[in-house]
DRENVEX-402401 format. One record per residue (C-alpha): x, y, z; residue in one letter. Coordinates in steps of 0.25 Angstrom, whole numbers. Example, Ala and Ser with C-alpha at 12.3 -4.5 7.8 and 13.67 -1.06 7.14 Angstrom:
BEGIN
{{49, -18, 31}, a}
{{55, -4, 29}, s}
This chain:
BEGIN
{{-186, 101, -130}, m}
{{-201, 96, -132}, e}
{{-206, 84, -124}, f}
{{-219, 77, -128}, e}
{{-227, 70, -117}, f}
{{-241, 67, -111}, t}
{{-246, 70, -97}, l}
{{-259, 63, -92}, k}
{{-266, 69, -80}, f}
{{-278, 64, -72}, k}
{{-288, 75, -70}, i}
{{-302, 75, -63}, d}
{{-315, 75, -70}, a}
{{-318, 90, -67}, q}
{{-304, 94, -73}, t}
{{-306, 85, -85}, d}
{{-319, 92, -89}, a}
{{-312, 106, -90}, q}
{{-303, 102, -102}, f}
{{-303, 116, -108}, d}
{{-299, 122, -95}, e}
{{-288, 112, -93}, i}
{{-282, 115, -106}, v}
{{-282, 130, -103}, e}
{{-275, 128, -90}, r}
{{-265, 118, -96}, l}
{{-262, 129, -106}, g}
{{-260, 139, -95}, a}
{{-251, 130, -87}, e}
{{-241, 128, -99}, g}
{{-247, 116, -106}, c}
{{-249, 122, -119}, t}
{{-239, 111, -125}, d}
{{-249, 100, -122}, a}
{{-261, 94, -129}, f}
{{-271, 91, -118}, v}
{{-282, 80, -118}, g}
{{-292, 74, -109}, t}
{{-297, 62, -117}, g}
{{-299, 53, -105}, i}
{{-307, 59, -94}, p}
{{-299, 62, -82}, g}
{{-286, 63, -89}, l}
{{-278, 75, -95}, l}
{{-268, 72, -106}, g}
{{-257, 82, -111}, l}
{{-248, 79, -122}, d}
{{-236, 89, -121}, f}
{{-225, 94, -130}, i}
{{-217, 102, -120}, r}
{{-204, 109, -122}, e}
{{-195, 107, -110}, a}
{{-180, 105, -106}, s}
{{-183, 91, -102}, s}
{{-194, 80, -102}, a}
{{-195, 82, -87}, e}
{{-197, 97, -88}, v}
{{-208, 95, -99}, a}
{{-216, 84, -92}, i}
{{-215, 90, -78}, v}
{{-219, 104, -82}, s}
{{-231, 99, -90}, a}
{{-236, 91, -78}, i}
{{-235, 103, -69}, k}
{{-242, 112, -80}, d}
{{-253, 102, -80}, v}
{{-254, 101, -65}, q}
{{-255, 116, -64}, r}
{{-266, 117, -75}, a}
{{-274, 105, -70}, v}
{{-273, 104, -55}, p}
{{-276, 90, -50}, g}
{{-272, 84, -63}, a}
{{-264, 71, -60}, s}
{{-253, 66, -69}, l}
{{-256, 52, -74}, v}
{{-245, 50, -84}, e}
{{-234, 56, -93}, v}
{{-231, 51, -107}, s}
{{-222, 46, -113}, p}
{{-220, 35, -104}, d}
{{-229, 22, -105}, y}
{{-228, 17, -119}, v}
{{-230, 4, -127}, g}
{{-221, 0, -138}, l}
{{-231, 6, -148}, s}
{{-229, 20, -141}, d}
{{-214, 19, -141}, v}
{{-214, 15, -156}, a}
{{-223, 27, -159}, s}
{{-214, 36, -151}, k}
{{-201, 31, -158}, l}
{{-208, 30, -172}, s}
{{-205, 15, -173}, v}
{{-214, 4, -174}, s}
{{-221, -4, -163}, r}
{{-215, -16, -169}, q}
{{-201, -10, -168}, y}
{{-203, -7, -153}, m}
{{-208, -22, -151}, l}
{{-195, -27, -159}, k}
{{-186, -19, -149}, l}
{{-193, -24, -137}, r}
{{-192, -38, -142}, n}
{{-177, -36, -146}, k}
{{-173, -30, -133}, y}
{{-181, -38, -124}, q}
{{-171, -38, -112}, g}
{{-168, -23, -114}, a}
{{-181, -17, -118}, f}
{{-188, -10, -107}, p}
{{-198, -17, -99}, a}
{{-213, -12, -100}, p}
{{-218, -4, -89}, a}
{{-231, -11, -90}, h}
{{-233, -25, -96}, g}
{{-248, -27, -97}, g}
{{-255, -31, -110}, s}
{{-248, -18, -116}, t}
{{-233, -16, -113}, l}
{{-230, -2, -108}, i}
{{-216, 4, -107}, w}
{{-210, 17, -101}, h}
{{-206, 24, -114}, l}
{{-193, 29, -107}, a}
{{-188, 15, -105}, d}
{{-190, 11, -120}, i}
{{-184, 24, -125}, l}
{{-172, 23, -115}, k}
{{-170, 8, -120}, f}
{{-171, 12, -135}, l}
{{-161, 23, -133}, s}
{{-151, 16, -124}, s}
{{-151, 4, -133}, s}
{{-148, 13, -145}, s}
{{-161, 7, -152}, i}
{{-166, 21, -154}, m}
{{-162, 35, -152}, r}
{{-171, 41, -142}, i}
{{-171, 56, -139}, a}
{{-167, 58, -124}, p}
{{-178, 67, -122}, e}
{{-188, 56, -126}, e}
{{-182, 47, -115}, i}
{{-182, 58, -105}, e}
{{-197, 61, -108}, l}
{{-201, 47, -106}, a}
{{-193, 45, -94}, s}
{{-199, 58, -87}, v}
{{-213, 53, -91}, a}
{{-210, 39, -85}, e}
{{-204, 46, -72}, a}
{{-217, 54, -70}, i}
{{-226, 43, -73}, n}
{{-219, 35, -62}, a}
{{-221, 46, -52}, a}
{{-235, 47, -56}, v}
{{-237, 32, -53}, l}
{{-229, 33, -40}, a}
{{-238, 44, -36}, n}
{{-250, 35, -39}, k}
{{-245, 24, -31}, v}
{{-237, 30, -20}, f}
{{-242, 44, -18}, g}
{{-235, 58, -21}, r}
{{-223, 55, -11}, q}
{{-218, 45, -21}, a}
{{-221, 53, -33}, l}
{{-213, 65, -33}, n}
{{-200, 59, -29}, h}
{{-191, 59, -42}, g}
{{-201, 66, -51}, l}
{{-196, 74, -62}, p}
{{-194, 89, -59}, g}
{{-203, 95, -48}, s}
{{-215, 87, -53}, l}
{{-225, 83, -42}, e}
{{-237, 75, -47}, l}
Protein backbone atom coordinates (compact mmCIF):
# COMPACT_ATOMS: atom_id res chain seq x y z
CA UNK A 1 0.00 0.00 0.00
CA UNK A 2 1.24 3.55 -0.73
CA UNK A 3 1.39 6.18 2.01
CA UNK A 4 1.90 9.90 1.40
CA UNK A 5 3.43 11.91 4.24
CA UNK A 6 5.91 14.67 4.96
CA UNK A 7 8.85 14.67 7.36
CA UNK A 8 10.50 17.88 8.54
CA UNK A 9 13.94 17.85 10.16
CA UNK A 10 16.09 20.53 11.76
CA UNK A 11 19.64 20.49 10.39
CA UNK A 12 22.69 22.60 11.19
CA UNK A 13 23.90 25.39 8.90
CA UNK A 14 26.91 23.42 7.65
CA UNK A 15 24.71 20.47 6.64
CA UNK A 16 22.18 22.85 5.07
CA UNK A 17 24.90 24.24 2.78
CA UNK A 18 25.60 20.76 1.37
CA UNK A 19 22.21 20.23 -0.32
CA UNK A 20 23.50 18.24 -3.32
CA UNK A 21 25.46 15.93 -1.04
CA UNK A 22 22.42 15.48 1.23
CA UNK A 23 20.25 14.48 -1.73
CA UNK A 24 22.82 11.89 -2.83
CA UNK A 25 23.11 10.43 0.68
CA UNK A 26 19.32 10.31 1.02
CA UNK A 27 19.09 8.38 -2.24
CA UNK A 28 21.78 5.96 -1.10
CA UNK A 29 19.85 5.32 2.14
CA UNK A 30 16.59 4.48 0.37
CA UNK A 31 14.83 7.84 0.15
CA UNK A 32 14.36 7.67 -3.62
CA UNK A 33 10.61 7.83 -2.95
CA UNK A 34 10.80 11.40 -1.59
CA UNK A 35 10.93 14.93 -2.94
CA UNK A 36 13.54 16.85 -0.94
CA UNK A 37 13.46 20.55 -0.15
CA UNK A 38 15.35 23.09 1.94
CA UNK A 39 13.26 26.19 1.32
CA UNK A 40 13.77 27.42 4.89
CA UNK A 41 17.37 27.64 6.13
CA UNK A 42 18.03 25.02 8.79
CA UNK A 43 15.05 22.85 7.84
CA UNK A 44 14.95 19.80 5.60
CA UNK A 45 11.57 18.73 4.24
CA UNK A 46 10.83 15.43 2.53
CA UNK A 47 7.53 14.58 0.84
CA UNK A 48 7.30 10.79 0.68
CA UNK A 49 5.16 8.38 -1.28
CA UNK A 50 6.31 5.15 0.34
CA UNK A 51 5.17 1.61 -0.31
CA UNK A 52 4.80 -0.34 2.96
CA UNK A 53 2.58 -2.81 4.79
CA UNK A 54 1.36 -0.13 7.20
CA UNK A 55 1.59 3.59 7.86
CA UNK A 56 3.78 2.90 10.88
CA UNK A 57 6.27 0.89 8.84
CA UNK A 58 6.31 3.57 6.12
CA UNK A 59 6.91 6.51 8.45
CA UNK A 60 9.32 4.81 10.86
CA UNK A 61 11.45 3.42 8.03
CA UNK A 62 11.58 6.84 6.36
CA UNK A 63 12.66 8.54 9.59
CA UNK A 64 15.42 5.97 10.10
CA UNK A 65 16.57 6.32 6.48
CA UNK A 66 16.86 10.10 6.85
CA UNK A 67 18.68 9.83 10.18
CA UNK A 68 21.24 7.47 8.63
CA UNK A 69 21.73 9.77 5.63
CA UNK A 70 21.88 13.01 7.61
CA UNK A 71 23.47 12.35 11.00
CA UNK A 72 22.41 14.95 13.52
CA UNK A 73 19.11 15.69 11.76
CA UNK A 74 16.42 16.19 14.38
CA UNK A 75 12.80 15.34 13.57
CA UNK A 76 10.54 18.37 13.94
CA UNK A 77 7.21 17.17 12.55
CA UNK A 78 5.39 14.42 10.68
CA UNK A 79 2.47 15.39 8.45
CA UNK A 80 -0.45 14.87 7.98
CA UNK A 81 -1.34 15.80 11.54
CA UNK A 82 -1.90 19.49 12.32
CA UNK A 83 -4.59 20.89 10.02
CA UNK A 84 -7.07 23.70 9.62
CA UNK A 85 -10.53 23.09 8.20
CA UNK A 86 -9.33 24.32 4.80
CA UNK A 87 -6.65 21.61 4.82
CA UNK A 88 -9.22 18.96 5.71
CA UNK A 89 -11.58 20.21 3.00
CA UNK A 90 -8.81 20.03 0.42
CA UNK A 91 -7.77 16.54 1.51
CA UNK A 92 -11.37 15.28 1.34
CA UNK A 93 -12.23 17.17 -1.87
CA UNK A 94 -15.03 19.15 -0.26
CA UNK A 95 -15.44 22.88 0.27
CA UNK A 96 -14.19 24.77 3.30
CA UNK A 97 -17.78 25.96 3.80
CA UNK A 98 -18.94 22.34 4.02
CA UNK A 99 -16.40 21.64 6.77
CA UNK A 100 -17.52 24.77 8.64
CA UNK A 101 -21.12 23.60 8.28
CA UNK A 102 -20.23 20.20 9.76
CA UNK A 103 -18.35 21.81 12.64
CA UNK A 104 -21.34 24.03 13.44
CA UNK A 105 -23.96 21.29 12.94
CA UNK A 106 -22.16 18.80 15.20
CA UNK A 107 -20.86 21.29 17.78
CA UNK A 108 -21.00 18.91 20.73
CA UNK A 109 -19.52 15.95 18.87
CA UNK A 110 -17.06 17.60 16.48
CA UNK A 111 -13.48 17.21 17.75
CA UNK A 112 -12.05 20.05 19.78
CA UNK A 113 -9.17 21.92 18.18
CA UNK A 114 -5.65 21.07 19.35
CA UNK A 115 -4.83 24.79 19.23
CA UNK A 116 -7.28 27.64 19.52
CA UNK A 117 -5.40 30.84 18.69
CA UNK A 118 -6.38 33.18 15.89
CA UNK A 119 -6.32 30.12 13.62
CA UNK A 120 -7.92 26.90 14.85
CA UNK A 121 -5.78 23.79 14.36
CA UNK A 122 -6.95 20.19 14.73
CA UNK A 123 -5.32 16.80 14.67
CA UNK A 124 -6.35 15.31 11.32
CA UNK A 125 -6.86 11.86 12.89
CA UNK A 126 -9.52 13.25 15.25
CA UNK A 127 -11.54 14.73 12.39
CA UNK A 128 -11.19 11.66 10.17
CA UNK A 129 -12.26 9.35 13.01
CA UNK A 130 -15.26 11.59 13.75
CA UNK A 131 -16.38 11.75 10.13
CA UNK A 132 -16.01 7.98 9.75
CA UNK A 133 -17.61 6.92 13.05
CA UNK A 134 -20.52 9.34 12.53
CA UNK A 135 -21.08 7.90 9.03
CA UNK A 136 -20.82 11.41 7.60
CA UNK A 137 -18.13 10.34 5.13
CA UNK A 138 -16.40 7.14 4.16
CA UNK A 139 -12.77 7.47 5.16
CA UNK A 140 -10.25 4.81 4.16
CA UNK A 141 -8.88 3.09 7.28
CA UNK A 142 -5.31 3.60 6.04
CA UNK A 143 -5.89 7.40 5.96
CA UNK A 144 -6.95 7.31 9.61
CA UNK A 145 -3.98 5.08 10.42
CA UNK A 146 -1.55 7.45 8.67
CA UNK A 147 -2.85 10.52 10.52
CA UNK A 148 -2.88 8.62 13.84
CA UNK A 149 0.74 7.48 13.47
CA UNK A 150 1.80 11.02 12.52
CA UNK A 151 0.03 12.38 15.61
CA UNK A 152 1.65 9.77 17.89
CA UNK A 153 5.14 10.54 16.60
CA UNK A 154 4.56 14.30 16.88
CA UNK A 155 3.43 13.80 20.49
CA UNK A 156 6.66 11.89 21.15
CA UNK A 157 8.72 14.68 19.55
CA UNK A 158 7.01 17.19 21.84
CA UNK A 159 7.55 14.95 24.89
CA UNK A 160 11.24 14.72 23.97
CA UNK A 161 11.47 18.49 23.78
CA UNK A 162 9.71 19.03 27.10
CA UNK A 163 10.80 16.04 29.20
CA UNK A 164 13.89 14.65 27.51
CA UNK A 165 14.60 11.34 25.82
CA UNK A 166 13.45 9.18 28.76
CA UNK A 167 9.83 10.17 28.15
CA UNK A 168 10.13 10.04 24.39
CA UNK A 169 10.70 6.44 23.48
CA UNK A 170 8.01 4.94 25.73
CA UNK A 171 5.12 3.89 23.51
CA UNK A 172 6.65 4.99 20.22
CA UNK A 173 5.76 3.04 17.10
CA UNK A 174 8.16 0.26 16.16
CA UNK A 175 11.72 0.54 17.33
CA UNK A 176 11.89 4.24 16.59
CA UNK A 177 14.18 6.37 18.72
CA UNK A 178 14.35 10.09 18.10
